C-alpha positions as CSV (number, residue, x, y, z in Angstrom):
1,M,-14.6,-12.3,22.5
2,S,-15.7,-9.8,20.3
3,K,-19.0,-7.6,20.1
4,P,-21.3,-8.6,17.0
5,I,-21.3,-5.9,14.3
6,P,-24.9,-4.2,14.4
7,E,-27.0,-4.1,11.1
8,F,-27.0,-0.9,9.2
9,K,-30.0,0.9,7.6
10,N,-27.6,2.6,5.4
11,E,-23.7,4.0,5.0
12,D,-24.7,7.1,7.2
13,E,-25.9,5.2,10.1
14,E,-22.7,2.8,9.8
15,R,-20.1,5.9,9.9
16,E,-21.8,7.7,12.6
17,F,-21.6,4.1,14.6
18,W,-18.0,4.2,13.7
19,S,-17.2,7.4,14.7
20,E,-18.7,6.5,18.1
21,N,-17.2,3.3,18.3
22,D,-14.1,1.1,18.9
23,S,-13.6,-1.2,16.2
24,A,-10.7,-3.2,18.2
25,E,-14.1,-3.7,20.2
26,Y,-15.9,-5.6,17.2
27,L,-12.8,-6.9,15.1
28,N,-9.4,-8.7,16.2
29,W,-7.0,-6.8,14.4
30,K,-4.1,-9.6,15.5
31,S,-5.7,-11.7,13.1
32,A,-6.4,-9.3,10.1
33,E,-4.6,-9.7,7.1
34,R,-2.8,-6.9,5.1
35,V,-5.4,-6.6,1.4
36,L,-3.4,-4.8,-1.7
37,F,-5.5,-3.7,-4.7
38,P,-3.2,-3.9,-7.4
39,N,-5.6,-2.5,-10.4
40,L,-7.3,0.1,-8.1
41,K,-5.6,3.2,-9.8
42,P,-4.5,5.1,-6.6
43,S,-4.3,9.3,-6.4
44,T,-0.9,10.1,-7.0
45,K,0.8,13.3,-5.5
46,A,3.8,14.6,-7.4
47,I,6.9,15.0,-5.4
48,S,10.5,16.6,-5.8
49,L,13.2,14.2,-5.8
50,R,17.1,15.4,-5.9
51,L,19.0,12.5,-7.6
52,P,22.3,12.8,-8.6
53,E,22.9,12.9,-12.2
54,S,25.0,9.5,-12.6
55,L,21.8,7.8,-11.4
56,L,19.4,9.6,-13.5
57,D,21.2,8.8,-16.3
58,A,21.0,5.0,-15.2
59,I,17.5,5.2,-14.7
60,R,16.8,6.9,-18.4
61,Q,19.4,4.2,-20.0
62,L,17.3,1.3,-18.4
63,A,13.8,3.0,-19.1
64,N,14.9,3.6,-22.5
65,E,15.9,-0.4,-23.1
66,R,12.5,-0.9,-21.4
67,D,10.4,1.1,-23.4
68,V,9.0,2.7,-20.3
69,P,9.3,6.6,-19.1
70,Y,11.9,6.9,-16.6
71,Q,9.2,8.0,-14.3
72,S,7.4,4.8,-14.7
73,L,10.9,2.7,-13.7
74,I,11.3,4.0,-10.9
75,K,7.8,3.9,-9.6
76,M,8.1,0.3,-10.4
77,F,11.3,-0.3,-8.6
78,L,10.0,1.8,-5.7
79,Q,7.1,-0.7,-5.3
80,E,9.3,-3.9,-6.0
81,R,11.6,-2.8,-3.0
82,I,8.8,-2.5,-1.1
83,E,7.2,-5.1,-1.5
84,Q,10.5,-7.2,-1.2
85,D,11.0,-5.5,2.1
86,F,7.5,-6.4,3.5
87,K,7.6,-10.0,2.4
88,S,11.0,-10.8,3.9
89,R,9.1,-8.5,7.7
90,H,6.6,-11.1,7.4
91,L,8.1,-14.6,6.6
92,P,7.4,-17.2,9.6
93,S,10.8,-17.5,11.8
94,G,12.8,-20.5,11.3
95,G,11.5,-21.4,7.3
């Protein structure tokens, strides 16, 4: 059984509490569910990615057909693939 989470007067008090206590003693992380916030604008980081020219040409062509910037299309493809992989790994077995 988990310990009850105390009431906090303010964020500073709560921050101090969690810096000194293990959340596993207060929350059942095994029953936690992953939450996505799709409408939040995440912070971004520029990276350098080397692609074969033929792949980049194909991506640019697809992006042009969809009237979106090719970098946006790459991000969309990556996001879709990650979501597919995440869902397939978390499906109940036997179904």
